[in-house]
VOGU-3710 file (C-alpha; in Angstrom, 3 decimals, decimal comma):
1> meghlpeain> 83,439/90,551/107,968  84,645/90,534/104,384  87,127/92,958/102,919  90,582/93,320/101,412  93,842/95,121/101,953  93,790/98,753/100,835  94,893/98,993/97,158  94,507/95,214/96,658  93,327/93,770/93,359  91,026/90,763/93,558
11> lphretgpas> 92,447/88,179/91,188  91,470/84,567/91,972  94,422/82,172/91,671  92,831/80,386/88,718  92,956/83,691/86,811  96,633/84,503/87,394  97,808/83,372/83,982  99,494/85,463/81,281  96,136/86,447/79,751  94,986/88,213/82,930
21> tpslakdrlv> 98,220/89,825/84,124  99,603/91,961/81,250  98,508/95,208/82,927  100,452/94,403/86,104  103,932/95,908/86,376  106,629/93,284/86,802  108,865/95,753/88,636  106,383/95,963/91,551  106,159/93,381/94,293  103,064/91,169/94,114
31> vtycdrifcn> 101,756/89,979/97,482  99,315/87,090/97,473  96,983/86,295/100,328  93,828/84,377/101,113  90,861/85,448/103,145  91,197/82,450/105,468  94,176/81,019/107,331  93,842/77,480/105,942  93,345/78,482/102,300  96,125/77,537/99,874
41> astkaaarfg> 95,028/79,653/96,899  97,631/82,298/97,749  100,373/79,649/97,530  99,120/78,567/94,117  98,870/82,180/92,934  102,377/82,971/94,201  103,773/80,033/92,208  101,953/81,137/89,061  103,093/84,765/89,412  106,657/83,635/90,041
51> aqgfrvkeml> 106,608/81,452/86,927  105,626/84,552/84,920  108,621/86,531/86,191  106,924/88,606/88,892  108,578/89,357/92,221  106,151/87,744/94,627  105,656/87,130/98,344  102,916/85,228/100,097  101,373/86,805/103,185  101,145/84,108/105,830
61> hglagwreeg> 97,891/83,805/107,763  96,132/85,780/105,043  93,551/88,428/105,656  92,724/86,966/109,062  96,330/87,470/110,200  96,330/91,005/108,794  93,227/91,788/110,839  94,658/90,163/113,975  97,648/92,510/113,739  95,234/95,449/113,721
71> ypvktglgpv> 95,902/96,674/110,193  93,105/98,404/108,257  90,822/96,435/105,953  88,918/98,067/103,135  85,305/97,079/102,588  82,575/98,372/100,330  81,968/100,904/103,077  85,555/102,200/103,013  88,539/101,451/105,285  87,777/99,799/108,583
81> eleh> 90,189/100,506/111,433  90,385/97,623/113,880  91,089/98,165/117,539  94,091/96,389/119,067
//
């Protein structure tokens, strides 16, 4: 199942440079995550956001970990509530 965290913005790590981030508020926390546990794109994105002055955290275990904890995932069909 594909999806994303509610209110997430899809921004691939290769596109996290100054040209693509001017509309993002630097006073808000940026959380990076991948859709798979063994992906390292969120680590790369976190480093790039940090270098631009953003407050940033990386969500360990990515979207898979989020799902395992039973948190909602938004898909094209709307939020999906997962059973514990």
